[in-house]
N, CA, C and O atoms as a GROMACS GRO file, in nm:
protein
  460
    1THR      N    1   1.334  -1.445  -2.038
    1THR     CA    2   1.354  -1.401  -1.904
    1THR      C    3   1.172  -1.336  -1.859
    1THR      O    4   1.076  -1.310  -1.932
    2ASN      N    5   1.191  -1.330  -1.708
    2ASN     CA    6   1.057  -1.258  -1.635
    2ASN      C    7   1.088  -1.149  -1.598
    2ASN      O    8   1.168  -1.123  -1.508
    3ASN      N    9   1.013  -1.055  -1.681
    3ASN     CA   10   1.011  -0.878  -1.641
    3ASN      C   11   0.898  -0.868  -1.529
    3ASN      O   12   0.847  -0.766  -1.483
    4ASN      N   13   0.872  -1.002  -1.498
    4ASN     CA   14   0.770  -0.979  -1.304
    4ASN      C   15   0.887  -1.035  -1.246
    4ASN      O   16   0.852  -1.153  -1.244
    5ALA      N   17   0.987  -1.034  -1.203
    5ALA     CA   18   1.078  -1.110  -1.080
    5ALA      C   19   1.018  -1.094  -0.954
    5ALA      O   20   0.987  -1.185  -0.877
    6SER      N   21   0.995  -0.914  -0.929
    6SER     CA   22   0.955  -0.878  -0.809
    6SER      C   23   0.801  -0.899  -0.770
    6SER      O   24   0.768  -0.870  -0.655
    7GLU      N   25   0.712  -0.944  -0.853
    7GLU     CA   26   0.577  -0.971  -0.854
    7GLU      C   27   0.562  -1.166  -0.805
    7GLU      O   28   0.460  -1.223  -0.767
    8LEU      N   29   0.681  -1.220  -0.822
    8LEU     CA   30   0.680  -1.356  -0.799
    8LEU      C   31   0.637  -1.371  -0.666
    8LEU      O   32   0.695  -1.296  -0.588
    9GLY      N   33   0.542  -1.456  -0.611
    9GLY     CA   34   0.536  -1.501  -0.458
    9GLY      C   35   0.428  -1.366  -0.413
    9GLY      O   36   0.374  -1.385  -0.304
   10ARG      N   37   0.392  -1.237  -0.481
   10ARG     CA   38   0.270  -1.183  -0.411
   10ARG      C   39   0.139  -1.235  -0.457
   10ARG      O   40   0.140  -1.326  -0.539
   11ILE      N   41   0.030  -1.190  -0.415
   11ILE     CA   42  -0.091  -1.258  -0.403
   11ILE      C   43  -0.147  -1.119  -0.479
   11ILE      O   44  -0.116  -1.012  -0.427
   12HIS      N   45  -0.234  -1.118  -0.612
   12HIS     CA   46  -0.346  -1.017  -0.647
   12HIS      C   47  -0.453  -1.101  -0.704
   12HIS      O   48  -0.448  -1.213  -0.753
   13LYS      N   49  -0.555  -1.016  -0.683
   13LYS     CA   50  -0.710  -1.030  -0.724
   13LYS      C   51  -0.662  -1.058  -0.876
   13LYS      O   52  -0.547  -1.036  -0.914
   14ALA      N   53  -0.775  -1.114  -0.966
   14ALA     CA   54  -0.813  -1.113  -1.094
   14ALA      C   55  -0.891  -1.141  -1.129
   14ALA      O   56  -0.980  -1.176  -1.052
   15ALA      N   57  -0.911  -1.143  -1.272
   15ALA     CA   58  -1.043  -1.123  -1.339
   15ALA      C   59  -0.999  -1.256  -1.451
   15ALA      O   60  -0.912  -1.241  -1.537
   16ILE      N   61  -1.065  -1.365  -1.435
   16ILE     CA   62  -1.024  -1.526  -1.481
   16ILE      C   63  -1.131  -1.514  -1.605
   16ILE      O   64  -1.248  -1.477  -1.591
   17SER      N   65  -1.059  -1.558  -1.746
   17SER     CA   66  -1.118  -1.568  -1.833
   17SER      C   67  -1.117  -1.764  -1.820
   17SER      O   68  -1.012  -1.816  -1.782
   18ILE      N   69  -1.235  -1.850  -1.853
   18ILE     CA   70  -1.158  -1.978  -1.822
   18ILE      C   71  -1.300  -2.048  -1.936
   18ILE      O   72  -1.417  -2.055  -1.899
   19GLY      N   73  -1.248  -2.093  -2.078
   19GLY     CA   74  -1.334  -2.116  -2.202
   19GLY      C   75  -1.251  -2.108  -2.315
   19GLY      O   76  -1.129  -2.121  -2.312
   20TYR      N   77  -1.324  -2.084  -2.424
   20TYR     CA   78  -1.306  -2.136  -2.561
   20TYR      C   79  -1.254  -1.990  -2.644
   20TYR      O   80  -1.184  -1.985  -2.745
   21ASN      N   81  -1.314  -1.869  -2.565
   21ASN     CA   82  -1.261  -1.697  -2.635
   21ASN      C   83  -1.328  -1.734  -2.756
   21ASN      O   84  -1.263  -1.756  -2.859
   22PRO      N   85  -1.480  -1.744  -2.750
   22PRO     CA   86  -1.572  -1.691  -2.864
   22PRO      C   87  -1.540  -1.631  -2.981
   22PRO      O   88  -1.568  -1.679  -3.092
   23THR      N   89  -1.473  -1.512  -2.958
   23THR     CA   90  -1.477  -1.418  -3.049
   23THR      C   91  -1.308  -1.458  -3.098
   23THR      O   92  -1.292  -1.402  -3.206
   24TYR      N   93  -1.225  -1.507  -3.073
   24TYR     CA   94  -1.117  -1.573  -3.190
   24TYR      C   95  -1.152  -1.710  -3.230
   24TYR      O   96  -1.068  -1.790  -3.270
   25ASN      N   97  -1.269  -1.733  -3.221
   25ASN     CA   98  -1.308  -1.913  -3.258
   25ASN      C   99  -1.237  -2.007  -3.175
   25ASN      O  100  -1.219  -2.108  -3.243
   26ASN      N  101  -1.205  -2.016  -3.100
   26ASN     CA  102  -1.070  -2.080  -3.028
   26ASN      C  103  -1.121  -2.210  -2.995
   26ASN      O  104  -1.217  -2.227  -2.921
   27THR      N  105  -1.041  -2.321  -3.062
   27THR     CA  106  -1.113  -2.458  -3.018
   27THR      C  107  -1.069  -2.520  -2.886
   27THR      O  108  -1.138  -2.603  -2.828
   28VAL      N  109  -0.928  -2.467  -2.834
   28VAL     CA  110  -0.894  -2.486  -2.724
   28VAL      C  111  -0.929  -2.417  -2.584
   28VAL      O  112  -0.958  -2.299  -2.563
   29LYS      N  113  -0.917  -2.536  -2.486
   29LYS     CA  114  -0.993  -2.456  -2.362
   29LYS      C  115  -0.917  -2.388  -2.292
   29LYS      O  116  -0.836  -2.458  -2.232
   30THR      N  117  -0.902  -2.230  -2.265
   30THR     CA  118  -0.780  -2.183  -2.180
   30THR      C  119  -0.835  -2.123  -2.031
   30THR      O  120  -0.951  -2.111  -1.990
   31ILE      N  121  -0.718  -2.093  -1.972
   31ILE     CA  122  -0.780  -2.030  -1.805
   31ILE      C  123  -0.686  -1.914  -1.829
   31ILE      O  124  -0.573  -1.949  -1.864
   32GLU      N  125  -0.712  -1.750  -1.816
   32GLU     CA  126  -0.598  -1.652  -1.862
   32GLU      C  127  -0.698  -1.588  -1.796
   32GLU      O  128  -0.818  -1.568  -1.818
   33PRO      N  129  -0.575  -1.542  -1.658
   33PRO     CA  130  -0.624  -1.453  -1.532
   33PRO      C  131  -0.570  -1.330  -1.580
   33PRO      O  132  -0.475  -1.328  -1.659
   34HIS      N  133  -0.616  -1.240  -1.542
   34HIS     CA  134  -0.586  -1.087  -1.538
   34HIS      C  135  -0.543  -1.047  -1.438
   34HIS      O  136  -0.640  -1.033  -1.363
   35LEU      N  137  -0.436  -1.014  -1.378
   35LEU     CA  138  -0.354  -0.993  -1.245
   35LEU      C  139  -0.435  -0.847  -1.214
   35LEU      O  140  -0.457  -0.769  -1.306
   36ILE      N  141  -0.480  -0.814  -1.066
   36ILE     CA  142  -0.502  -0.667  -1.072
   36ILE      C  143  -0.445  -0.659  -0.964
   36ILE      O  144  -0.458  -0.722  -0.859
   37ALA      N  145  -0.338  -0.524  -1.017
   37ALA     CA  146  -0.248  -0.516  -0.839
   37ALA      C  147  -0.344  -0.434  -0.780
   37ALA      O  148  -0.457  -0.411  -0.823
   38SER      N  149  -0.265  -0.372  -0.631
   38SER     CA  150  -0.319  -0.291  -0.556
   38SER      C  151  -0.340  -0.176  -0.597
   38SER      O  152  -0.251  -0.147  -0.676
   39ARG      N  153  -0.420  -0.086  -0.584
   39ARG     CA  154  -0.480   0.064  -0.617
   39ARG      C  155  -0.319   0.149  -0.624
   39ARG      O  156  -0.277   0.202  -0.726
   40LYS      N  157  -0.260   0.146  -0.519
   40LYS     CA  158  -0.112   0.196  -0.505
   40LYS      C  159   0.017   0.149  -0.575
   40LYS      O  160   0.126   0.203  -0.557
   41HIS      N  161  -0.008   0.036  -0.663
   41HIS     CA  162   0.085  -0.001  -0.715
   41HIS      C  163   0.131   0.064  -0.850
   41HIS      O  164   0.054   0.125  -0.924
   42PRO      N  165   0.264   0.045  -0.877
   42PRO     CA  166   0.324   0.147  -1.003
   42PRO      C  167   0.289   0.090  -1.146
   42PRO      O  168   0.302   0.151  -1.252
   43CYS      N  169   0.237  -0.057  -1.125
   43CYS     CA  170   0.185  -0.096  -1.316
   43CYS      C  171   0.034  -0.081  -1.270
   43CYS      O  172  -0.030  -0.182  -1.300
   44ARG      N  173  -0.020  -0.010  -1.222
   44ARG     CA  174  -0.153  -0.008  -1.215
   44ARG      C  175  -0.222   0.117  -1.291
   44ARG      O  176  -0.195   0.230  -1.251
   45HIS      N  177  -0.308   0.099  -1.396
   45HIS     CA  178  -0.329   0.244  -1.424
   45HIS      C  179  -0.422   0.318  -1.366
   45HIS      O  180  -0.472   0.295  -1.256
   46SER      N  181  -0.453   0.431  -1.455
   46SER     CA  182  -0.543   0.511  -1.383
   46SER      C  183  -0.646   0.529  -1.490
   46SER      O  184  -0.678   0.638  -1.539
   47SER      N  185  -0.700   0.403  -1.525
   47SER     CA  186  -0.850   0.429  -1.608
   47SER      C  187  -0.950   0.392  -1.527
   47SER      O  188  -0.926   0.341  -1.418
   48LYS      N  189  -1.067   0.413  -1.568
   48LYS     CA  190  -1.165   0.400  -1.459
   48LYS      C  191  -1.229   0.251  -1.430
   48LYS      O  192  -1.340   0.225  -1.383
   49CYS      N  193  -1.129   0.164  -1.472
   49CYS     CA  194  -1.126   0.026  -1.424
   49CYS      C  195  -0.994   0.010  -1.355
   49CYS      O  196  -0.992  -0.082  -1.274
   50GLY      N  197  -0.885   0.077  -1.368
   50GLY     CA  198  -0.754   0.035  -1.319
   50GLY      C  199  -0.690  -0.079  -1.362
   50GLY      O  200  -0.647  -0.148  -1.270
   51GLU      N  201  -0.666  -0.128  -1.488
   51GLU     CA  202  -0.661  -0.224  -1.491
   51GLU      C  203  -0.487  -0.217  -1.529
   51GLU      O  204  -0.435  -0.124  -1.590
   52THR      N  205  -0.420  -0.328  -1.480
   52THR     CA  206  -0.295  -0.402  -1.426
   52THR      C  207  -0.221  -0.407  -1.556
   52THR      O  208  -0.263  -0.480  -1.645
   53LEU      N  209  -0.100  -0.324  -1.576
   53LEU     CA  210   0.032  -0.385  -1.702
   53LEU      C  211   0.135  -0.444  -1.685
   53LEU      O  212   0.238  -0.422  -1.749
   54PHE      N  213   0.119  -0.546  -1.578
   54PHE     CA  214   0.238  -0.631  -1.570
   54PHE      C  215   0.292  -0.681  -1.705
   54PHE      O  216   0.232  -0.634  -1.801
   55GLY      N  217   0.411  -0.782  -1.738
   55GLY     CA  218   0.447  -0.860  -1.836
   55GLY      C  219   0.362  -0.984  -1.849
   55GLY      O  220   0.245  -0.972  -1.815
   56ASP      N  221   0.401  -1.096  -1.890
   56ASP     CA  222   0.405  -1.201  -1.917
   56ASP      C  223   0.435  -1.313  -1.779
   56ASP      O  224   0.536  -1.321  -1.710
   57PHE      N  225   0.367  -1.355  -1.775
   57PHE     CA  226   0.366  -1.476  -1.675
   57PHE      C  227   0.393  -1.636  -1.731
   57PHE      O  228   0.380  -1.741  -1.669
   58TYR      N  229   0.435  -1.614  -1.865
   58TYR     CA  230   0.420  -1.762  -1.948
   58TYR      C  231   0.553  -1.849  -1.878
   58TYR      O  232   0.655  -1.795  -1.837
   59GLY      N  233   0.527  -1.987  -1.875
   59GLY     CA  234   0.646  -2.066  -1.760
   59GLY      C  235   0.629  -2.043  -1.635
   59GLY      O  236   0.680  -2.140  -1.578
   60GLU      N  237   0.599  -1.991  -1.578
   60GLU     CA  238   0.583  -1.938  -1.424
   60GLU      C  239   0.453  -2.010  -1.351
   60GLU      O  240   0.337  -1.996  -1.391
   61LYS      N  241   0.494  -2.092  -1.234
   61LYS     CA  242   0.368  -2.122  -1.205
   61LYS      C  243   0.329  -2.055  -1.118
   61LYS      O  244   0.409  -2.006  -1.039
   62ILE      N  245   0.145  -2.028  -1.103
   62ILE     CA  246   0.055  -1.942  -1.057
   62ILE      C  247  -0.019  -2.009  -0.977
   62ILE      O  248  -0.053  -2.104  -1.048
   63ARG      N  249  -0.071  -2.024  -0.868
   63ARG     CA  250  -0.206  -2.034  -0.804
   63ARG      C  251  -0.334  -1.942  -0.783
   63ARG      O  252  -0.358  -1.848  -0.707
   64VAL      N  253  -0.397  -1.999  -0.869
   64VAL     CA  254  -0.556  -1.939  -0.900
   64VAL      C  255  -0.664  -1.999  -0.818
   64VAL      O  256  -0.678  -2.121  -0.825
   65SER      N  257  -0.737  -1.934  -0.746
   65SER     CA  258  -0.862  -1.949  -0.669
   65SER      C  259  -0.982  -1.834  -0.721
   65SER      O  260  -0.987  -1.711  -0.719
   66VAL      N  261  -1.088  -1.961  -0.777
   66VAL     CA  262  -1.204  -1.878  -0.800
   66VAL      C  263  -1.352  -1.897  -0.708
   66VAL      O  264  -1.418  -1.991  -0.662
   67VAL      N  265  -1.358  -1.738  -0.711
   67VAL     CA  266  -1.430  -1.711  -0.598
   67VAL      C  267  -1.572  -1.686  -0.619
   67VAL      O  268  -1.656  -1.676  -0.530
   68GLY      N  269  -1.588  -1.678  -0.732
   68GLY     CA  270  -1.742  -1.621  -0.818
   68GLY      C  271  -1.707  -1.652  -0.981
   68GLY      O  272  -1.615  -1.706  -1.044
   69TYR      N  273  -1.863  -1.573  -1.018
   69TYR     CA  274  -1.905  -1.605  -1.161
   69TYR      C  275  -1.924  -1.504  -1.179
   69TYR      O  276  -1.967  -1.447  -1.079
   70LEU      N  277  -1.910  -1.424  -1.293
   70LEU     CA  278  -1.959  -1.305  -1.337
   70LEU      C  279  -2.037  -1.353  -1.477
   70LEU      O  280  -2.158  -1.331  -1.486
   71ARG      N  281  -1.997  -1.392  -1.540
   71ARG     CA  282  -2.114  -1.378  -1.676
   71ARG      C  283  -2.061  -1.527  -1.784
   71ARG      O  284  -1.967  -1.602  -1.762
   72PRO      N  285  -2.152  -1.530  -1.890
   72PRO     CA  286  -2.105  -1.617  -1.973
   72PRO      C  287  -2.011  -1.622  -2.090
   72PRO      O  288  -2.002  -1.520  -2.158
   73GLU      N  289  -1.959  -1.698  -2.114
   73GLU     CA  290  -1.876  -1.638  -2.238
   73GLU      C  291  -1.962  -1.595  -2.370
   73GLU      O  292  -2.050  -1.664  -2.422
   74LEU      N  293  -1.926  -1.495  -2.403
   74LEU     CA  294  -2.001  -1.443  -2.552
   74LEU      C  295  -1.877  -1.397  -2.665
   74LEU      O  296  -1.762  -1.358  -2.646
   75PRO      N  297  -1.945  -1.417  -2.770
   75PRO     CA  298  -1.859  -1.370  -2.852
   75PRO      C  299  -1.906  -1.192  -2.871
   75PRO      O  300  -2.016  -1.148  -2.838
   76PHE      N  301  -1.795  -1.111  -2.930
   76PHE     CA  302  -1.805  -0.986  -2.902
   76PHE      C  303  -1.752  -0.923  -3.068
   76PHE      O  304  -1.655  -0.962  -3.132
   77GLU      N  305  -1.836  -0.833  -3.100
   77GLU     CA  306  -1.839  -0.762  -3.212
   77GLU      C  307  -1.704  -0.675  -3.220
   77GLU      O  308  -1.702  -0.558  -3.260
   78GLY      N  309  -1.594  -0.746  -3.177
   78GLY     CA  310  -1.499  -0.613  -3.248
   78GLY      C  311  -1.432  -0.644  -3.121
   78GLY      O  312  -1.494  -0.700  -3.031
   79LEU      N  313  -1.282  -0.602  -3.105
   79LEU     CA  314  -1.195  -0.571  -3.001
   79LEU      C  315  -1.254  -0.466  -2.916
   79LEU      O  316  -1.244  -0.468  -2.793
   80GLU      N  317  -1.310  -0.383  -2.977
   80GLU     CA  318  -1.320  -0.283  -2.863
   80GLU      C  319  -1.435  -0.287  -2.739
   80GLU      O  320  -1.429  -0.235  -2.627
   81LYS      N  321  -1.540  -0.370  -2.800
   81LYS     CA  322  -1.676  -0.431  -2.697
   81LYS      C  323  -1.567  -0.536  -2.632
   81LYS      O  324  -1.552  -0.530  -2.510
   82LEU      N  325  -1.506  -0.614  -2.691
   82LEU     CA  326  -1.422  -0.724  -2.585
   82LEU      C  327  -1.362  -0.620  -2.472
   82LEU      O  328  -1.384  -0.616  -2.351
   83ILE      N  329  -1.312  -0.571  -2.524
   83ILE     CA  330  -1.181  -0.485  -2.421
   83ILE      C  331  -1.296  -0.394  -2.309
   83ILE      O  332  -1.253  -0.360  -2.199
   84GLU      N  333  -1.403  -0.370  -2.339
   84GLU     CA  334  -1.484  -0.316  -2.272
   84GLU      C  335  -1.546  -0.417  -2.153
   84GLU      O  336  -1.512  -0.402  -2.035
   85ALA      N  337  -1.608  -0.484  -2.182
   85ALA     CA  338  -1.616  -0.613  -2.124
   85ALA      C  339  -1.532  -0.674  -2.060
   85ALA      O  340  -1.577  -0.753  -1.977
   86ILE      N  341  -1.417  -0.664  -2.069
   86ILE     CA  342  -1.286  -0.698  -1.990
   86ILE      C  343  -1.301  -0.612  -1.847
   86ILE      O  344  -1.325  -0.652  -1.733
   87LYS      N  345  -1.272  -0.449  -1.912
   87LYS     CA  346  -1.273  -0.394  -1.814
   87LYS      C  347  -1.361  -0.379  -1.693
   87LYS      O  348  -1.324  -0.349  -1.579
   88GLY      N  349  -1.516  -0.413  -1.746
   88GLY     CA  350  -1.630  -0.430  -1.636
   88GLY      C  351  -1.597  -0.551  -1.576
   88GLY      O  352  -1.640  -0.560  -1.462
   89ASP      N  353  -1.535  -0.646  -1.616
   89ASP     CA  354  -1.515  -0.798  -1.535
   89ASP      C  355  -1.427  -0.728  -1.419
   89ASP      O  356  -1.464  -0.716  -1.302
   90ILE      N  357  -1.274  -0.674  -1.487
   90ILE     CA  358  -1.216  -0.630  -1.390
   90ILE      C  359  -1.245  -0.553  -1.249
   90ILE      O  360  -1.186  -0.571  -1.142
   91VAL      N  361  -1.334  -0.477  -1.272
   91VAL     CA  362  -1.389  -0.420  -1.180
   91VAL      C  363  -1.486  -0.468  -1.081
   91VAL      O  364  -1.491  -0.426  -0.965
   92GLN      N  365  -1.565  -0.558  -1.130
   92GLN     CA  366  -1.653  -0.636  -1.077
   92GLN      C  367  -1.595  -0.725  -0.995
   92GLN      O  368  -1.646  -0.757  -0.888
   93SER      N  369  -1.458  -0.783  -1.047
   93SER     CA  370  -1.346  -0.854  -0.996
   93SER      C  371  -1.295  -0.850  -0.902
   93SER      O  372  -1.276  -0.947  -0.828
   94GLU      N  373  -1.254  -0.713  -0.878
   94GLU     CA  374  -1.171  -0.643  -0.765
   94GLU      C  375  -1.285  -0.619  -0.653
   94GLU      O  376  -1.247  -0.620  -0.536
   95MET      N  377  -1.406  -0.601  -0.677
   95MET     CA  378  -1.475  -0.566  -0.578
   95MET      C  379  -1.546  -0.705  -0.499
   95MET      O  380  -1.610  -0.700  -0.393
   96LEU      N  381  -1.517  -0.825  -0.578
   96LEU     CA  382  -1.538  -0.960  -0.550
   96LEU      C  383  -1.434  -1.008  -0.485
   96LEU      O  384  -1.442  -1.112  -0.420
   97GLY      N  385  -1.345  -0.950  -0.495
   97GLY     CA  386  -1.188  -0.994  -0.430
   97GLY      C  387  -1.187  -0.926  -0.248
   97GLY      O  388  -1.119  -0.953  -0.150
   98GLU      N  389  -1.284  -0.840  -0.272
   98GLU     CA  390  -1.279  -0.768  -0.127
   98GLU      C  391  -1.378  -0.847  -0.025
   98GLU      O  392  -1.379  -0.836   0.097
   99GLY      N  393  -1.440  -0.907  -0.085
   99GLY     CA  394  -1.518  -0.938   0.028
   99GLY      C  395  -1.487  -0.990   0.124
   99GLY      O  396  -1.369  -1.023   0.131
  100GLU      N  397  -1.574  -1.019   0.236
  100GLU     CA  398  -1.510  -1.074   0.346
  100GLU      C  399  -1.617  -1.190   0.406
  100GLU      O  400  -1.625  -1.228   0.523
  101ASP      N  401  -1.695  -1.232   0.291
  101ASP     CA  402  -1.772  -1.379   0.341
  101ASP      C  403  -1.691  -1.479   0.309
  101ASP      O  404  -1.610  -1.482   0.216
  102GLU      N  405  -1.728  -1.603   0.426
  102GLU     CA  406  -1.648  -1.730   0.470
  102GLU      C  407  -1.581  -1.788   0.326
  102GLU      O  408  -1.463  -1.821   0.333
  103LEU      N  409  -1.629  -1.798   0.236
  103LEU     CA  410  -1.552  -1.851   0.075
  103LEU      C  411  -1.410  -1.755   0.035
  103LEU      O  412  -1.308  -1.803  -0.014
  104VAL      N  413  -1.423  -1.647   0.059
  104VAL     CA  414  -1.360  -1.532   0.000
  104VAL      C  415  -1.224  -1.540   0.161
  104VAL      O  416  -1.118  -1.477   0.150
  105ARG      N  417  -1.243  -1.592   0.244
  105ARG     CA  418  -1.139  -1.556   0.370
  105ARG      C  419  -1.071  -1.682   0.337
  105ARG      O  420  -0.948  -1.688   0.332
  106MET      N  421  -1.171  -1.814   0.305
  106MET     CA  422  -1.076  -1.940   0.304
  106MET      C  423  -1.018  -1.959   0.187
  106MET      O  424  -0.924  -2.039   0.178
  107GLU      N  425  -1.063  -1.891   0.081
  107GLU     CA  426  -0.956  -1.883  -0.034
  107GLU      C  427  -0.828  -1.816   0.003
  107GLU      O  428  -0.727  -1.884   0.015
  108LYS      N  429  -0.827  -1.659   0.027
  108LYS     CA  430  -0.736  -1.592   0.059
  108LYS      C  431  -0.640  -1.672   0.138
  108LYS      O  432  -0.519  -1.679   0.114
  109ALA      N  433  -0.716  -1.748   0.256
  109ALA     CA  434  -0.597  -1.828   0.330
  109ALA      C  435  -0.492  -1.944   0.226
  109ALA      O  436  -0.372  -1.945   0.199
  110TRP      N  437  -0.610  -2.033   0.189
  110TRP     CA  438  -0.518  -2.122   0.083
  110TRP      C  439  -0.414  -2.031  -0.034
  110TRP      O  440  -0.308  -2.078  -0.074
  111VAL      N  441  -0.461  -1.911  -0.074
  111VAL     CA  442  -0.364  -1.884  -0.164
  111VAL      C  443  -0.236  -1.815  -0.083
  111VAL      O  444  -0.131  -1.831  -0.147
  112GLU      N  445  -0.225  -1.767   0.000
  112GLU     CA  446  -0.122  -1.758   0.105
  112GLU      C  447  -0.078  -1.854   0.181
  112GLU      O  448   0.004  -1.821   0.267
  113SER      N  449  -0.118  -1.995   0.173
  113SER     CA  450  -0.036  -2.109   0.243
  113SER      C  451   0.051  -2.160   0.162
  113SER      O  452   0.048  -2.140   0.040
  114GLU      N  453   0.135  -2.230   0.218
  114GLU     CA  454   0.228  -2.314   0.112
  114GLU      C  455   0.182  -2.446   0.081
  114GLU      O  456   0.257  -2.525   0.023
  115ASP      N  457   0.050  -2.483   0.120
  115ASP     CA  458  -0.036  -2.613   0.060
  115ASP      C  459  -0.063  -2.607  -0.075
  115ASP      O  460  -0.126  -2.697  -0.130
   0.00000   0.00000   0.00000
């Protein structure tokens, strides 16, 4: 069952990891979007990066649009370093998603469309 039924059909910014996750020595490439809720959303944490704590969306269709690149995949020495980097990625991704350049506007329009 989906604990996030109210989130289906909504649009959120995201910090997205695309790759092999070298910290865990994965051999299969994955795409892992970390959804970022609006600042007033009840699932938004009040930490310095404001991470969002939705449940999972396994088995659901999602539409993902990439509008920027933050950093290469890196192996981290321990979970704490990985979490620190992800929190930084969340902050940067949110700022990138708030941009008003042509690419961001076009991608927002596509995500909101039925195409």
